C-alpha positions as CSV (number, residue, x, y, z in Angstrom):
1,M,40.0,-19.3,53.7
2,T,43.6,-20.0,54.3
3,T,46.5,-17.7,54.8
4,G,47.9,-16.9,51.2
5,A,45.1,-18.5,49.6
6,R,43.9,-16.6,46.5
7,P,40.8,-15.0,46.4
8,A,37.9,-16.3,44.1
9,A,37.9,-15.1,40.7
10,P,34.7,-13.2,39.6
11,A,32.0,-15.3,37.9
12,L,32.4,-14.4,34.3
13,T,29.4,-12.8,32.4
14,E,27.3,-14.9,29.6
15,R,29.3,-12.9,27.0
16,Q,32.5,-13.2,28.5
17,E,32.3,-17.1,29.3
18,A,31.0,-17.3,25.4
19,R,34.5,-15.7,24.5
20,R,36.4,-18.3,26.8
21,R,34.7,-21.0,24.8
22,R,35.6,-19.7,21.7
23,I,39.3,-18.9,22.9
24,L,39.5,-22.8,24.2
25,E,38.2,-24.1,20.9
26,A,40.7,-22.3,18.8
27,G,43.3,-23.7,21.3
28,A,42.0,-27.2,20.8
29,R,41.5,-26.8,16.8
30,L,45.0,-25.6,16.5
31,A,46.8,-28.4,18.8
32,G,44.9,-31.0,16.9
33,R,46.2,-29.9,13.6
34,G,49.7,-29.3,14.5
35,G,50.3,-30.5,18.0
36,F,51.9,-28.1,20.4
37,E,54.3,-25.7,18.2
38,A,51.0,-24.9,16.1
39,V,49.5,-23.3,19.5
40,Q,51.0,-19.4,18.6
41,M,48.9,-17.1,20.7
42,R,48.5,-14.5,18.1
43,E,46.6,-17.7,15.1
44,V,44.4,-18.2,18.6
45,A,43.4,-14.7,18.8
46,E,42.5,-14.6,15.3
47,D,40.7,-18.2,15.0
48,A,38.7,-17.3,18.5
49,G,38.0,-13.6,16.9
50,V,39.5,-12.1,19.8
51,A,42.0,-9.1,20.2
52,L,45.5,-10.3,21.6
53,G,45.7,-8.8,24.5
54,T,42.1,-10.2,25.5
55,L,43.7,-13.4,24.6
56,Y,46.2,-12.7,27.3
57,R,43.7,-11.5,30.0
58,Y,42.1,-15.1,29.3
59,F,45.0,-16.7,29.5
60,P,48.7,-15.6,30.2
61,S,50.3,-18.3,27.9
62,K,50.2,-21.0,25.7
63,I,50.8,-23.3,28.7
64,H,47.7,-21.8,30.6
65,L,45.7,-22.2,27.7
66,L,46.3,-25.8,27.2
67,V,46.3,-26.9,30.4
68,A,42.6,-25.0,30.3
69,V,41.8,-27.4,27.3
70,M,42.8,-30.4,29.1
71,R,40.8,-29.4,32.1
72,D,37.7,-28.6,29.7
73,R,37.9,-32.1,27.7
74,L,38.3,-33.6,31.3
75,Q,34.9,-32.1,32.3
76,H,33.3,-33.4,29.1
77,L,34.5,-36.8,30.3
78,H,33.5,-36.5,33.6
79,T,29.7,-35.7,32.4
80,A,29.8,-38.5,29.7
81,L,30.8,-41.0,32.4
82,R,28.1,-39.6,34.7
83,R,25.6,-40.4,31.7
84,R,26.9,-43.8,31.0
85,P,29.0,-45.0,34.2
86,P,32.2,-47.4,33.4
87,A,31.2,-51.2,33.5
88,G,32.6,-53.4,36.0
89,D,31.2,-55.4,39.0
90,D,34.5,-53.9,41.3
91,P,36.0,-50.6,41.6
92,A,39.6,-51.5,39.9
93,R,37.4,-52.9,36.8
94,R,35.3,-49.3,36.7
95,V,38.7,-47.5,36.9
96,A,40.4,-48.9,34.2
97,D,36.9,-49.2,32.0
98,T,37.2,-45.1,32.6
99,L,40.9,-44.5,31.8
100,M,40.6,-46.3,28.7
101,R,37.8,-44.5,27.9
102,A,39.8,-41.6,28.2
103,F,42.9,-43.0,26.5
104,R,40.6,-43.9,23.4
105,S,39.3,-40.1,23.1
106,L,42.9,-39.3,23.0
107,Q,44.0,-41.8,20.6
108,R,41.3,-39.8,18.3
109,E,43.3,-36.8,18.6
110,P,47.2,-37.6,19.0
111,Q,48.5,-34.1,18.3
112,L,46.0,-32.5,20.7
113,A,46.6,-35.1,23.2
114,D,50.6,-34.4,22.8
115,A,49.9,-31.1,23.2
116,M,47.9,-30.8,26.3
117,V,50.2,-33.4,28.1
118,R,53.5,-31.3,27.2
119,A,51.9,-28.3,28.5
120,L,51.0,-30.0,31.6
121,T,54.5,-31.6,32.0
122,F,56.1,-27.8,31.1
123,A,53.9,-26.1,33.5
124,D,55.6,-24.0,36.1
125,R,54.3,-22.3,39.3
126,S,52.4,-19.7,37.8
127,V,50.5,-22.5,36.0
128,S,50.0,-24.2,39.5
129,P,46.1,-23.4,40.0
130,E,45.2,-24.6,36.4
131,V,47.3,-27.8,37.1
132,D,45.7,-28.2,40.4
133,A,42.4,-27.9,38.7
134,V,43.4,-30.8,36.3
135,S,44.5,-32.9,39.4
136,R,41.4,-32.5,41.2
137,L,39.1,-33.1,38.5
138,T,41.4,-36.3,37.5
139,T,40.9,-37.4,41.2
140,T,37.0,-37.0,41.0
141,I,36.7,-38.9,38.0
142,V,38.4,-41.9,39.6
143,L,36.9,-41.7,42.9
144,D,33.5,-41.7,40.9
145,A,34.4,-44.6,38.9
146,M,35.4,-46.4,42.5
147,G,32.4,-45.1,44.0
148,L,33.7,-43.2,46.9
149,D,32.6,-39.7,48.4
150,D,34.5,-39.8,51.7
151,P,38.1,-42.1,50.6
152,S,40.5,-42.9,53.5
153,P,44.3,-41.6,53.0
154,E,45.0,-45.0,51.9
155,Q,42.7,-44.8,49.0
156,L,43.6,-41.0,48.2
157,S,46.7,-42.7,48.0
158,A,46.1,-45.3,45.8
159,V,44.3,-43.3,43.7
160,R,47.6,-40.9,43.4
161,V,49.5,-44.2,42.6
162,V,47.1,-44.9,39.7
163,E,47.1,-41.2,38.5
164,H,50.9,-41.4,38.5
165,T,50.9,-44.1,36.1
166,W,47.9,-42.8,33.7
167,H,50.8,-40.1,33.2
168,S,53.4,-41.9,32.8
169,V,51.9,-44.5,30.0
170,L,50.5,-41.4,28.2
171,I,53.8,-40.1,27.8
172,S,55.4,-43.5,26.7
173,W,52.6,-43.7,24.2
174,L,52.8,-40.2,22.7
175,S,56.7,-40.7,22.2
176,G,56.0,-44.0,20.6
177,R,57.7,-46.0,23.4
178,A,54.6,-47.9,24.7
179,S,51.9,-49.3,22.1
180,A,47.9,-49.2,22.8
181,A,48.0,-52.7,23.9
182,R,50.8,-51.8,26.4
183,V,48.8,-48.8,27.7
184,R,45.7,-51.2,28.8
185,T,48.1,-53.5,30.4
186,D,50.1,-51.5,32.6
187,I,46.5,-49.3,33.5
188,E,44.9,-52.6,34.5
189,T,47.7,-53.8,36.1
190,V,47.6,-50.7,38.1
191,C,44.5,-50.5,38.8
192,R,44.4,-53.8,40.7
193,L,45.8,-51.9,43.4
194,I,42.5,-50.4,44.4
195,D,41.1,-53.9,45.3
196,V,43.7,-54.5,47.7
197,V,43.6,-51.4,49.4
198,P,41.2,-51.8,53.0
199,G,37.6,-50.6,52.6
200,T,37.8,-50.6,48.7
201,G,36.8,-54.4,48.0
202,S,34.4,-55.6,45.2
203,G,31.7,-55.0,47.4
204,A,32.6,-51.0,48.2
205,G,30.9,-49.0,46.3
206,A,29.2,-51.4,44.0
207,A,25.9,-49.3,44.5
208,A,27.4,-46.5,42.4
209,G,27.4,-47.7,39.3
210,A,23.4,-47.6,39.5
211,G,23.3,-44.2,41.7
212,A,25.4,-42.4,38.7
213,S,23.7,-44.1,35.9
214,A,20.4,-42.2,37.4
215,Q,21.9,-39.1,37.1
216,E,21.7,-37.0,33.5
217,G,23.2,-33.9,31.8
218,P,24.2,-32.5,29.0
219,G,27.2,-33.5,27.4
220,I,29.1,-35.9,24.6
221,D,30.3,-39.5,25.4
222,R,33.7,-40.2,24.4
């Protein structure tokens, strides 16, 4: 462990995990109905059936809560992608297919999408561990689509550019400045960067889809 690193949080008991799950679902419901402003901590506590003080022990603010909701949604997506891997003969197409599946999921719940993205944008240093967890999971999802277990620095740089573009086009779409067609075009365009990075051609990771398709697990396909 590096100096200054936070100690690992103790594992939640089954009862605590069930309570945390109720809180996440309550936050997602409220955001889905009315967006970012509709997520008020007192209402979340009432919806989840927990005391307000208990809610704050799990999530110190609604920013913490909504970033955690985003991570939860990404985990569902990750599970779904392992059950049904992205389509495409090359890494760029598989990553584009992955991100478009995520986008279609967000289209079905635009108010929730707006709340999650706004929370991620507004997050300050106190939310860094939660934001970092979202970032790591997003990177894992992209690398899985590429078929990479041990990416080079150049490949990681390309992934970061793809993720930055993904975040930017989501903001543009949510603000009404970009159509769904524009989102697809921009995603497909930036994903082509992946195939020009050394070691990430159409042959690299070609077996990833076959390997992932053999994996099974619970979850929803979004």
